[in-house]
A tleap script that builds the chain and sets N, CA, C and O, in Angstrom:
source leaprc.protein.ff14SB
mol = sequence {
  NMET ILE ALA ASP PHE TYR ARG MET ARG ILE
  VAL ALA LEU GLU ASP ALA ASN GLN GLU LEU
  ARG GLU ASN GLU ILE LYS LEU VAL GLY PHE
  ILE PHE ASP LEU LEU ASP GLU ASP LEU PRO
  GLU ASP TYR LYS ASN VAL ILE ARG GLN GLU
  ILE LEU ASN CASP
}
set mol.1.N position { -80.218 -2.267 -113.809 }
set mol.1.CA position { -80.180 -1.746 -113.759 }
set mol.1.C position { -80.001 -0.061 -112.889 }
set mol.1.O position { -80.421 1.091 -112.989 }
set mol.2.N position { -78.894 -1.070 -111.855 }
set mol.2.CA position { -77.821 -0.414 -111.349 }
set mol.2.C position { -76.137 0.446 -112.006 }
set mol.2.O position { -75.376 1.344 -111.646 }
set mol.3.N position { -76.262 -0.480 -113.064 }
set mol.3.CA position { -75.286 -0.641 -113.821 }
set mol.3.C position { -75.343 0.580 -115.465 }
set mol.3.O position { -74.502 1.095 -116.201 }
set mol.4.N position { -76.928 0.561 -115.360 }
set mol.4.CA position { -77.205 1.281 -116.300 }
set mol.4.C position { -77.308 2.847 -115.651 }
set mol.4.O position { -77.130 3.747 -116.471 }
set mol.5.N position { -77.533 3.179 -114.488 }
set mol.5.CA position { -77.472 4.795 -113.927 }
set mol.5.C position { -75.677 4.806 -113.177 }
set mol.5.O position { -75.188 5.871 -112.800 }
set mol.6.N position { -74.925 3.511 -113.073 }
set mol.6.CA position { -73.556 4.063 -112.927 }
set mol.6.C position { -72.862 4.186 -114.891 }
set mol.6.O position { -71.925 4.816 -115.381 }
set mol.7.N position { -73.486 3.621 -115.251 }
set mol.7.CA position { -73.183 3.885 -116.693 }
set mol.7.C position { -73.326 5.507 -117.090 }
set mol.7.O position { -72.364 6.086 -117.594 }
set mol.8.N position { -74.358 6.076 -116.878 }
set mol.8.CA position { -74.757 6.830 -117.021 }
set mol.8.C position { -74.025 8.158 -116.065 }
set mol.8.O position { -73.443 9.156 -116.490 }
set mol.9.N position { -74.179 7.928 -115.272 }
set mol.9.CA position { -73.254 8.629 -113.962 }
set mol.9.C position { -72.050 9.038 -114.820 }
set mol.9.O position { -71.916 10.208 -115.180 }
set mol.10.N position { -71.448 8.378 -115.044 }
set mol.10.CA position { -70.106 8.007 -115.971 }
set mol.10.C position { -70.421 8.662 -116.912 }
set mol.10.O position { -69.943 9.796 -116.891 }
set mol.11.N position { -70.965 8.455 -117.652 }
set mol.11.CA position { -70.860 9.328 -119.202 }
set mol.11.C position { -71.616 11.763 -118.427 }
set mol.11.O position { -71.311 12.909 -118.755 }
set mol.12.N position { -72.083 11.448 -117.934 }
set mol.12.CA position { -72.304 12.577 -117.246 }
set mol.12.C position { -70.816 13.278 -116.418 }
set mol.12.O position { -70.722 14.439 -116.020 }
set mol.13.N position { -69.818 12.265 -116.321 }
set mol.13.CA position { -69.043 13.294 -115.769 }
set mol.13.C position { -68.284 13.042 -116.205 }
set mol.13.O position { -67.365 12.858 -115.408 }
set mol.14.N position { -67.872 12.782 -117.786 }
set mol.14.CA position { -67.129 12.439 -118.465 }
set mol.14.C position { -66.752 14.065 -119.594 }
set mol.14.O position { -65.719 14.630 -119.955 }
set mol.15.N position { -68.188 14.287 -119.800 }
set mol.15.CA position { -68.921 15.199 -120.273 }
set mol.15.C position { -68.460 16.495 -119.390 }
set mol.15.O position { -68.242 17.542 -119.999 }
set mol.16.N position { -68.356 16.465 -118.431 }
set mol.16.CA position { -68.315 17.457 -117.823 }
set mol.16.C position { -66.858 18.061 -117.252 }
set mol.16.O position { -66.535 19.236 -117.075 }
set mol.17.N position { -66.221 17.031 -117.065 }
set mol.17.CA position { -65.095 16.852 -117.689 }
set mol.17.C position { -64.176 17.419 -118.320 }
set mol.17.O position { -63.151 18.015 -117.985 }
set mol.18.N position { -64.933 17.022 -119.817 }
set mol.18.CA position { -63.998 17.350 -120.937 }
set mol.18.C position { -64.466 19.191 -121.219 }
set mol.18.O position { -63.602 19.996 -121.566 }
set mol.19.N position { -65.985 19.620 -120.990 }
set mol.19.CA position { -66.088 21.209 -120.341 }
set mol.19.C position { -65.022 22.093 -119.453 }
set mol.19.O position { -64.573 23.224 -119.638 }
set mol.20.N position { -64.865 21.414 -118.725 }
set mol.20.CA position { -64.052 22.187 -117.874 }
set mol.20.C position { -62.632 21.564 -118.717 }
set mol.20.O position { -61.885 22.533 -118.850 }
set mol.21.N position { -62.257 20.848 -119.071 }
set mol.21.CA position { -60.828 21.241 -120.358 }
set mol.21.C position { -60.675 21.916 -121.001 }
set mol.21.O position { -59.587 22.494 -121.003 }
set mol.22.N position { -61.670 22.243 -121.925 }
set mol.22.CA position { -61.815 23.122 -123.127 }
set mol.22.C position { -61.886 24.450 -122.095 }
set mol.22.O position { -61.001 25.301 -122.183 }
set mol.23.N position { -63.211 24.626 -120.898 }
set mol.23.CA position { -62.764 26.012 -120.256 }
set mol.23.C position { -61.103 26.220 -120.127 }
set mol.23.O position { -60.551 27.226 -120.574 }
set mol.24.N position { -60.432 25.210 -119.503 }
set mol.24.CA position { -59.027 25.722 -119.174 }
set mol.24.C position { -58.346 26.127 -120.340 }
set mol.24.O position { -57.831 27.233 -120.179 }
set mol.25.N position { -58.105 25.520 -121.725 }
set mol.25.CA position { -57.786 25.555 -122.712 }
set mol.25.C position { -58.043 27.534 -123.656 }
set mol.25.O position { -57.267 28.170 -124.369 }
set mol.26.N position { -59.163 27.791 -123.262 }
set mol.26.CA position { -59.543 28.753 -123.291 }
set mol.26.C position { -58.805 30.104 -121.708 }
set mol.26.O position { -58.309 31.224 -121.835 }
set mol.27.N position { -58.898 29.819 -121.265 }
set mol.27.CA position { -58.318 30.523 -120.020 }
set mol.27.C position { -56.616 30.892 -120.026 }
set mol.27.O position { -55.961 31.897 -119.746 }
set mol.28.N position { -56.317 29.619 -120.463 }
set mol.28.CA position { -54.998 29.294 -120.569 }
set mol.28.C position { -54.129 30.239 -121.712 }
set mol.28.O position { -53.100 30.895 -121.554 }
set mol.29.N position { -55.131 29.993 -123.141 }
set mol.29.CA position { -55.388 31.035 -123.801 }
set mol.29.C position { -54.980 32.480 -123.775 }
set mol.29.O position { -54.010 33.090 -124.226 }
set mol.30.N position { -56.354 32.919 -122.898 }
set mol.30.CA position { -56.367 34.382 -123.097 }
set mol.30.C position { -55.101 34.273 -121.779 }
set mol.30.O position { -54.126 34.983 -122.025 }
set mol.31.N position { -55.053 33.798 -120.979 }
set mol.31.CA position { -53.451 34.844 -120.263 }
set mol.31.C position { -51.938 34.413 -121.127 }
set mol.31.O position { -50.917 34.471 -120.441 }
set mol.32.N position { -51.832 34.114 -122.165 }
set mol.32.CA position { -51.117 33.917 -123.043 }
set mol.32.C position { -51.185 35.328 -123.845 }
set mol.32.O position { -50.299 36.174 -123.968 }
set mol.33.N position { -52.898 35.316 -124.501 }
set mol.33.CA position { -52.919 36.286 -125.221 }
set mol.33.C position { -52.201 38.051 -123.865 }
set mol.33.O position { -51.289 38.842 -124.103 }
set mol.34.N position { -53.106 37.985 -122.656 }
set mol.34.CA position { -52.916 39.465 -121.762 }
set mol.34.C position { -51.200 39.321 -121.609 }
set mol.34.O position { -50.605 40.283 -121.123 }
set mol.35.N position { -50.537 38.286 -121.970 }
set mol.35.CA position { -48.290 38.476 -121.687 }
set mol.35.C position { -48.180 39.563 -122.640 }
set mol.35.O position { -47.277 40.399 -122.633 }
set mol.36.N position { -49.193 39.509 -123.503 }
set mol.36.CA position { -48.267 40.351 -125.117 }
set mol.36.C position { -48.813 41.868 -124.898 }
set mol.36.O position { -49.966 42.279 -124.770 }
set mol.37.N position { -47.195 42.754 -124.904 }
set mol.37.CA position { -47.123 43.975 -124.114 }
set mol.37.C position { -48.151 44.804 -124.940 }
set mol.37.O position { -48.923 45.637 -124.464 }
set mol.38.N position { -47.976 44.225 -127.090 }
set mol.38.CA position { -48.474 45.026 -127.468 }
set mol.38.C position { -49.745 44.571 -128.356 }
set mol.38.O position { -49.923 44.682 -129.569 }
set mol.39.N position { -50.798 43.871 -127.072 }
set mol.39.CA position { -52.213 43.532 -126.996 }
set mol.39.C position { -52.554 44.555 -126.858 }
set mol.39.O position { -52.194 45.288 -125.937 }
set mol.40.N position { -53.944 45.069 -128.446 }
set mol.40.CA position { -54.803 46.174 -128.112 }
set mol.40.C position { -55.722 46.377 -126.602 }
set mol.40.O position { -56.275 45.529 -125.903 }
set mol.41.N position { -55.646 47.432 -126.495 }
set mol.41.CA position { -56.883 48.086 -125.186 }
set mol.41.C position { -57.837 46.890 -125.555 }
set mol.41.O position { -57.947 45.899 -124.833 }
set mol.42.N position { -58.528 47.067 -126.758 }
set mol.42.CA position { -59.884 46.815 -126.830 }
set mol.42.C position { -60.354 45.561 -126.956 }
set mol.42.O position { -61.486 45.094 -126.829 }
set mol.43.N position { -58.584 44.755 -127.416 }
set mol.43.CA position { -58.639 43.036 -127.147 }
set mol.43.C position { -59.041 42.820 -126.205 }
set mol.43.O position { -60.118 42.255 -126.016 }
set mol.44.N position { -57.804 43.458 -124.838 }
set mol.44.CA position { -58.307 43.499 -123.336 }
set mol.44.C position { -59.068 43.122 -123.068 }
set mol.44.O position { -59.158 42.050 -122.470 }
set mol.45.N position { -60.440 44.229 -123.569 }
set mol.45.CA position { -61.726 44.605 -122.981 }
set mol.45.C position { -62.649 43.228 -123.431 }
set mol.45.O position { -63.649 42.821 -122.840 }
set mol.46.N position { -61.987 42.609 -124.706 }
set mol.46.CA position { -63.173 41.917 -125.273 }
set mol.46.C position { -62.614 40.532 -124.438 }
set mol.46.O position { -63.610 39.837 -124.234 }
set mol.47.N position { -61.255 39.794 -123.814 }
set mol.47.CA position { -60.804 38.773 -123.111 }
set mol.47.C position { -61.883 39.169 -121.682 }
set mol.47.O position { -62.740 38.323 -121.427 }
set mol.48.N position { -61.823 40.370 -120.831 }
set mol.48.CA position { -62.195 41.006 -119.887 }
set mol.48.C position { -64.085 40.460 -119.761 }
set mol.48.O position { -64.700 40.148 -118.742 }
set mol.49.N position { -64.477 40.506 -120.892 }
set mol.49.CA position { -65.864 39.788 -121.147 }
set mol.49.C position { -66.211 39.103 -121.136 }
set mol.49.O position { -67.384 38.942 -120.798 }
set mol.50.N position { -65.172 37.904 -121.624 }
set mol.50.CA position { -65.763 36.282 -121.972 }
set mol.50.C position { -65.521 35.754 -121.006 }
set mol.50.O position { -66.060 34.705 -120.655 }
set mol.51.N position { -64.651 36.370 -120.361 }
set mol.51.CA position { -63.875 35.973 -118.555 }
set mol.51.C position { -65.066 35.802 -117.712 }
set mol.51.O position { -65.397 34.819 -117.049 }
set mol.52.N position { -65.895 37.421 -117.919 }
set mol.52.CA position { -66.487 37.704 -116.501 }
set mol.52.C position { -68.275 37.028 -117.163 }
set mol.52.O position { -69.223 36.963 -116.379 }
set mol.53.N position { -68.422 36.577 -118.752 }
set mol.53.CA position { -69.562 36.182 -118.884 }
set mol.53.C position { -69.699 34.512 -118.545 }
set mol.53.O position { -70.693 33.836 -118.280 }
set mol.54.N position { -68.276 34.156 -118.670 }
set mol.54.CA position { -68.285 31.973 -118.277 }
set mol.54.C position { -68.507 32.274 -117.161 }
set mol.54.O position { -68.645 31.403 -116.302 }
savepdb mol mol.pdb
quit
């Protein structure tokens, strides 16, 4: 019984960690995109909206 609880807790924590890793990858991509001086202003606005909606 307690083992099942801890197993479910571990699974939930692993899922949360995976979600954080995916968000980190997305944000790092946005940072590299924003470092490009030739990036259109429209795309910068899309990135801002994506970041603010998260």
